[in-house]
C-alpha positions as CSV (number, residue, x, y, z in Angstrom):
1,X,-0.2,0.0,-0.4
2,X,1.1,3.4,-1.3
3,X,0.5,6.8,1.0
4,X,0.1,10.2,0.8
5,X,2.7,10.3,3.3
6,X,5.1,8.7,1.0
7,X,4.7,11.0,-1.8
8,X,7.9,12.6,-2.9
9,X,7.6,15.9,-3.0
10,X,6.5,17.7,-6.4
11,X,4.5,14.5,-7.2
12,X,1.2,14.0,-8.4
13,X,-1.1,11.1,-7.2
14,X,-4.6,10.3,-7.4
15,X,-6.3,9.2,-4.2
16,X,-7.3,5.7,-4.2
17,X,-9.1,5.2,-0.7
18,X,-9.3,7.0,2.5
19,X,-8.9,4.6,5.8
20,X,-9.8,5.2,9.3
21,X,-13.2,7.0,10.6
22,X,-14.8,9.6,13.0
23,X,-13.6,13.1,12.9
24,X,-10.1,12.3,11.0
25,X,-12.1,11.2,8.1
26,X,-14.7,13.3,8.2
27,X,-11.7,16.0,8.5
28,X,-10.1,14.5,5.3
29,X,-13.4,14.6,2.9
30,X,-14.0,17.9,4.1
31,X,-10.7,19.6,2.8
32,X,-11.7,17.9,-0.6
33,X,-9.4,14.6,-0.6
34,X,-11.9,12.0,-2.0
35,X,-11.7,8.7,-4.1
36,X,-10.1,10.1,-7.9
37,X,-9.0,13.4,-7.3
38,X,-5.7,14.3,-7.8
39,X,-2.7,15.6,-5.5
40,X,0.1,17.3,-5.8
41,X,2.3,17.6,-2.9
42,X,4.1,20.9,-2.4
43,X,6.3,20.8,0.2
44,X,6.9,18.8,3.2
45,X,8.2,20.5,6.5
46,X,11.6,19.6,7.7
47,X,10.5,17.3,10.4
48,X,8.0,15.9,8.1
49,X,4.9,17.2,9.4
50,X,3.0,19.3,8.1
51,X,2.4,17.9,4.4
52,X,1.8,20.7,2.1
53,X,-0.8,20.1,-0.9
54,X,-2.7,21.7,-3.6
55,X,-6.4,19.9,-4.2
56,X,-8.4,21.3,-6.5
57,X,-7.0,24.3,-7.2
58,X,-6.2,25.2,-3.5
59,X,-3.6,24.6,-0.9
60,X,-3.9,23.2,2.2
61,X,-2.0,21.6,5.1
62,X,-2.3,17.9,6.5
63,X,-0.9,16.3,9.1
64,X,1.7,13.4,8.5
65,X,-1.1,11.0,10.5
66,X,-3.6,11.8,8.2
67,X,-1.7,11.6,5.3
68,X,-0.7,8.0,6.1
69,X,-4.4,7.1,6.3
70,X,-5.1,8.4,2.4
71,X,-4.2,5.7,-0.2
72,X,-2.9,6.7,-3.4
73,X,-2.0,5.5,-6.9
74,X,1.6,4.9,-7.2
75,X,3.6,6.9,-9.8
76,X,4.5,5.8,-12.8
77,X,8.2,4.9,-12.3
78,X,9.8,4.9,-16.2
């Protein structure tokens, strides 16, 4: 399983599935992170938290623990 917290800075990936429940899942979905949406990883803080993303034209920050609950498609490496 490849999750959003593993994506290198500058890569764009597509969300496959969101794990978790309750408030964490609701917060992720309220930010517009839903299955099938493209996400660009803009920057990661020096200690790895937070992760800054660009989703649907908006820039947002997400905690590393939340990013670990988001499964994404692995980028094609040629």
